[in-house]
N, C-alpha and C positions, 0 to 999 in steps of 0.2 A: 446526575450523570449526563455528560454531553451526548447529543444524539449522533455526533460524529467525533470519534476519537480513535487513537491508536493505543491498543493494549500491548505493551511489550512483554513477550513471554521468555525471551532468551536473547542474549547479545554476544555470545562467544562464537569465534570463528575456529574451525577445525576440531578443537576439543573443548569440552566444558571445563571450567575451573571452579574453585571453591565458592566464588561469588557470581559466576555467570553460567547459565544454562546454554545448550545449544541454541541456535536461532529459533525463532517463532514470534509471529506478530499477527494479532487480529485487529483488522480495521472495522469499527462499527460505523456503518454508513446509513443512518436512519434505521430502517426496520431489518436491514441486512447485515450479515457479518461475513468478512472475507479473510480467511486464514492464509497467511503467506509463509512459505518456507518452513514447515514443521520439522525441526530437527529432533534428535533423540531427547526424550523426556518432556515433549511438549504436552502430553495428556496430563501429566502431573502439574506442570506449570499452569495449565488451565484451571485446574482445581484451586490452586493457590491464588490465582488472579480473579476468581469468580466468573470464569468463562465456561459455559456449558456446551455440550455438543449441539444442542438446539440452536446456539447462536451462529452456527456455521451454515452459510448458503453456498460459499464457493471456497475452493482450495486452489491456490495459485503457487506453483513450484517454479522457481527460476531455473534450477538445474539439478542434476542428480549427483552431487557430492553429499556425503552422509550428514554433514552438519546442517544441511538444508532440507533433508528428505527422510532420514531414518525414523522420524516420528510418525510418518504417514501410517504405518501399520497399525499402531495403537489408536491414532485418531479415527481412522476409517472403521476399526472394530468398535470403537466407543460410539460412533454415529449409529452403528447398527444395533449395539446392545441397548442404546437408549431409545431406539425406534423413532428417530428423528422424524417429524411428520411431514416435512417438506423435501423436495428433491435437493440434491447437492451436486454441484458441477465442479469437476477437477480440470484445471489447466496445467500443462507441463510441456516441455520440449518433446516433440514428436519423436526425435531420435532416441529419446529414453523411454520409449513405450515399454520395453521389456522390464526395465527397472520398475516402472509404475505397477505393472501386472505382478512382479514378484513381491512388492511391498503390499499391494492390495490383498494378495492371497498368500501371505507368508505363513499363516497358520489356519487351522480349521475354525470356522465361526459361522454363525447363521446370518445370512444376509436378509435384512429386513427393509433396507433403504435403497432407493434408486440413486446411484451415484453415476452421473453422466460423465463420460470421458471425452473431453474436447481438447486434444493436443494442439500445440502451437508449432507451425512449420514456416511461418513467414511473418514479416511485420504487418500490422494492421489491426482492424477491430476484431475482437473475439465474441463480444456479447453486447447487446443493447437492451437496457431496461429504462423504464420511465425516470429512474433516479440517476443513471449514469451510462456511459459507454465505456467498456473496458478494451484497452488497446494493449498490444505487445510490441516491443522493439528488441531486436537482437543486440547482445552485448558481446564483449571481447574476453573470453576466458578459455582455458585449456579444454573444457568440454562446452558443448553447446549451452547457451544460457540466454534467457530472455527476461527483460524487466517489464513491469506492468504500470499502466497509467489509467486512472479513472477520470473521466471528464463529465461533469454534470451539464445537462443542457442549459443554455442561457435562457433567462426568463425576463420578466418586466416587473419593476417595482412601482406600485401605484403611489401617486403624490397626492395626499389628502387635501392640500391647499388648492390644487388645481381641480380635483374632483368636486370640491366644494364651490369653486367659482363657476362651475358649469351645472351645479345643482344635482350632481349625481351622487347617490347614496344608496345604502341598503342593498337589496337584491339587484339593483341596476348595475352595481359595480361588477358583480360576477357575470352579468349578461354581457357588459362590455368587454370583459376579458375573454369571454368565449366567442363573441361574434366579431370583435375588432372595431365595431363602430356603434354608436347609440345616439339617436337623435341629431345626427350630423357631427357628433364629436368622435374623433379617431382615438384609439387606444394610445397612440404615440403622443397625443396632445396632453394626456393626463398621467403619464408614466414615464419612467426611464429604464434603459436597459440594465439588467442585473446579470453580471457575468457569473456563469456557473463555476463552482469550485473544481479544483484540479488536485489530484493526489497522484504521486509517483512512488514506485518501489524499485530501487536499484540495488542489486546485490552483485556478487563477485564479477568484477570487470576491470579492465584498464580503461583509460579515457578513450572514448570512441563516439561516433556519430549517435549511437543509441542512447548514451548517457544524456547528451544535450537534448535530443528529441523528447526523451522522457521527462526531463526536468523543466522544460520550457514553461514559464508562467505558473508554476505549481504553487498552490497555497501551502502544501506540505510535501516535502521530499524526504523519504527515508532512504538512506544511502549508506553503503559500506564505507568504512574508513579503517580497513584492517591495519594499516601501518602508519606510523608517524612519518614526517617528511624526511628525516635523515635516512630512512630505509626505502627510499624511492626506488632504488635498484631492485631490491627484493620484491616490492610491489609489482613492478613492471614484469619481472621474470615469472611471478606466479599468477599473473592476471588479476591484480588488485589495485585499489586506490589508497592514496595517503590522505590524511585529514586535510591538508592544504589543497590537494587536487579536487576532492569532493566539494570543499568550501568555494573554491574559485568557480567550479562548474555551476554551483547553486547561485552564486552571486551574478554570473553572466546571464543565467536563465531567468533572473528575477523572482527567485523563490522567496516566499514570505517566512516559512518556518522550515528550518533544516534540522533533521534528526540524524545524527551520526551514530553508527552501530557497527556489529560484526568486528569486534576487536581481537587482535592476536593476543595469545596468552603470554606474550613476552612483555606486555605493558601492564602495569599495576595502578597507574595514576591517570584517571580519566580526565583530570583537569587540563592535561597537556594537549588532548585532542581539541578541546575548546580554545586554548591559547593559540594553537596553530591555525585553526579555522578562522579565528578573528584576524590573525597576522596575515592570512591570505586574502583578507578584504571582505569577508562575508559580514553584512550589516544587519540582516534581518534577525528574527527570533531563532535561538539556537538551543538545541537540547542534545546533551550527550547521554544516550539511552542507557538505562540501567533496568535489570530484570524487574518485572512486575510494575513498572511505571506506567502511567496512563497519561497521554498527551493529547489534549484536544486539538482538533483541526481548527485553524484560525477562523473566526467569524467572517462571514461574507462582508465585502467592502461595498 
């Protein structure tokens, strides 16, 4: 199992279909799990995908349409039923506070877990951990919606041949990394910058500044492509993207791996989403998401 991977729990927009559950996505990021947009049926999809409540450290909701949030009630209650031993943090648009409260307390249950509520009211950083900083950017949809972006801190990659040339080995390597210099040798002389990985999650939106800010330089971009290009007017009217629009935004942003999802029930052939994304010029890795699929985050370059 990859230490960093996307587990797709559902890919349907608006209503589930015979083959697609409502939205739901778990990002495994080393020791943490971030659950995005748990739609109706997410708890059962978690079971089918081998995802436990213990795997969830954060819940990020882009907006409060049902296909992105109706599964919250079941997920929250399962977290409490299983007595998850660590705190869980929930992020969601502040304007939907009443929706979150209704879903969290939709039925009677025993609360055993501290679920911290950290709503989003503006663009910017939401949380910082040693493994990543979580950012939010506002999107363009009929109800307030935010996308999320994880940015891993940059680090340095040690160069064995240069370490050897300076006679640095064993515990001295760690000492050099901690202190920055050792016996007159600077860390920069025996290492090179290693860019941190970037991941973005973009759901219901028209093209807007937020889409581009979230996608910029991402190793993996998970983005809605509700409509095919011939239905671009419908996409714009309802606050969504087409496959071509999503792909062009990804190409312009330098995305390495594009994951298209959130498909309208009017389409039955996922191959057409891939064809239109390629026709729009996207040249990187491309996945048309399917329920229960696992997609590794690209390896660091």
